[in-house]
Structures are given as C-alpha cells and as structure tokens.
C-alpha positions in Angstrom: 20.3 -8.3 70.4 17.8 -6.3 70.6 13.7 -7.2 70.0 14.5 -4.9 66.6 17.5 -7.1 65.7 15.4 -10.4 65.9 12.4 -9.2 64.0 15.0 -8.2 61.3 16.7 -11.2 61.6 13.7 -13.2 61.3 12.4 -11.3 58.7 15.5 -12.0 56.5 15.1 -15.8 57.1 11.7 -16.1 56.4 12.0 -14.2 52.8 15.0 -16.1 52.1 13.0 -19.4 52.7 10.1 -18.9 51.2 11.7 -17.0 48.1 14.0 -19.9 47.6 11.5 -22.5 47.5 9.5 -20.5 45.4 12.7 -20.2 42.7 13.2 -23.7 42.8 9.4 -24.5 41.8 9.3 -21.8 39.0 12.5 -23.3 37.9 11.4 -27.0 37.9 7.8 -25.8 36.0 9.5 -23.7 33.6 11.8 -26.9 32.6 8.9 -29.0 32.7 7.2 -26.4 29.9 4.4 -25.2 31.7 4.8 -21.8 31.0 4.5 -22.3 27.4 1.1 -22.3 26.8 -1.6 -19.4 26.6 -2.0 -19.4 30.1 1.2 -18.4 31.3 0.2 -15.5 32.3 -2.7 -16.6 34.6 -0.4 -19.1 35.9 2.2 -17.2 37.1 -0.5 -14.8 38.8 -1.6 -17.9 40.7 1.8 -18.4 41.7 2.6 -14.8 42.9 -0.7 -14.8 44.7 0.2 -18.2 46.3 3.6 -17.1 47.1 2.0 -13.6 49.0 -0.1 -15.7 51.3 2.7 -17.9 52.0 5.2 -15.3 52.8 2.8 -13.6 55.2 2.1 -16.7 57.3 6.0 -18.4 57.2 6.6 -14.6 58.3 4.0 -14.7 61.1 5.0 -18.0 62.3 8.8 -17.3 62.4 8.3 -13.8 64.0 6.2 -15.7 67.0 8.6 -18.1 67.3 11.4 -15.9 67.5 9.5 -13.6 70.0 9.2 -16.6 72.0 12.7 -17.7 71.6 14.0 -14.2 72.4 11.5 -13.9 75.8 12.7 -17.5 76.9 16.1 -16.6 76.2 16.3 -13.1 77.9 14.3 -14.3 80.9 13.0 -10.7 80.8 10.4 -8.2 79.0 12.3 -5.6 77.2 10.0 -2.5 76.7 8.3 -1.9 73.2 9.9 1.6 72.8 10.3 3.4 69.8 12.3 6.4 69.3 13.6 8.7 66.4 16.6 6.4 65.7 14.5 3.4 65.1 12.1 5.5 62.9 15.6 6.8 60.9 17.2 3.2 60.9 13.6 2.3 59.6 13.6 5.3 56.7 16.9 4.5 55.7 15.6 0.6 54.9 12.9 1.3 53.3 14.7 3.9 51.0 17.4 1.2 50.0 14.5 -1.0 49.1 12.7 1.6 47.3 15.7 2.2 45.2 16.2 -1.6 44.6 12.8 -2.3 43.7 12.5 0.8 41.0 15.1 -0.1 39.8 14.1 -4.0 39.0 10.9 -2.4 38.3 12.7 -0.4 35.3 14.7 -3.2 34.5 11.6 -5.3 34.3 10.1 -3.2 31.6 12.8 -2.7 29.4 12.9 -6.2 28.9 8.9 -6.5 28.4 9.5 -3.6 25.7 12.2 -5.4 24.3 9.7 -8.7 23.9 10.8 -11.0 26.7 8.2 -13.6 27.9 5.7 -12.5 30.2 6.8 -15.2 32.4 10.4 -13.5 32.9 8.9 -9.9 33.3 6.9 -11.1 36.4 9.4 -13.1 37.8 11.7 -9.9 37.6 9.4 -7.8 39.8 9.1 -10.7 42.5 12.9 -10.8 42.1 13.3 -7.4 42.8 11.0 -7.2 45.4 12.7 -9.7 47.2 16.4 -8.3 46.6 14.5 -4.8 48.1 13.2 -6.4 51.1 16.4 -8.4 51.8 18.8 -5.5 51.0 16.7 -3.1 53.4 16.3 -5.3 56.1 20.3 -6.0 56.0 20.9 -2.3 56.0 18.6 -2.1 59.1 20.5 -4.5 60.8 23.9 -3.2 59.9 22.5 0.0 61.6 21.2 -1.5 64.5 24.7 -3.6 64.8 27.1 -0.5 64.2 25.1 1.2 67.3 23.9 4.0 64.4 
C-alpha cells in the first residue's frame, strides 16, 4: 500500500469517526428539544464551528499516527514524489466531491425555500460536505488500487 493510499484511508476514517459522533450528538440534542428556541441558528453555528475544529485536529492526529505506522511497518522511507498520475487522481476526486457538494447545497436551498427549519438546512449542507469528501476520497482510493 502506498503512502497516498494510507493518507486517503486515514482521511476517510477520521471523517467517518468525527461526523458519526456529530450526527449522534445532533440527534440527541434535537430529540431533547434544544433546537426549538430562538437561538437555533446560533446553536447550530457553534456546533458546526466546533465540528470543524475537531475534524481538523482528529485528521492531523490520525494522519500522523498512520504515517508513523506506515514507516514502522515498511522499515523504509518512501520518496515523497508526486507525478501527473497523482495530480489527475486528485483532480478526479475533487471533481466528484464538488458535484456531490453542489447537489447537496442545491437540495438544502430547496429545503429552505419550501420553509424547512434552519436546523435541517444547515445539517443538509454539513451532510453534503461529508458525503462529498468521503465519495471523493473513495474514488481516489479506487483509482490508486486500480492502478490508474
């Protein structure tokens, strides 16, 4: 397994872990009625900011741990080279991520236009970010595994 594949797998794991915890916590807060107040937008905004900070921190920690594990198990230092194939794989992953994110954003704007609560709209946007990121990374991993 290459260094690129290890990075992608680490990113997928950290994203899935953090967002699963976020969704469980948001569901518990929603069931508890915390979003039935006038401060709903502020509360959701604070939760999303906290989510961003936690996601960045967890991603850094998991990537460092995966790099250490990669180099300890390999026993050799793989050169940090990036060629045209790596750039094309990255661009294809970004393209599918943007398509998914754009679709989710449009869906959330439709939900807002038909009068859905702001809680749902913000979480649709976050969900589209999550699915877009994971879809793009899964496609990149597929291309690396396939030998694109």
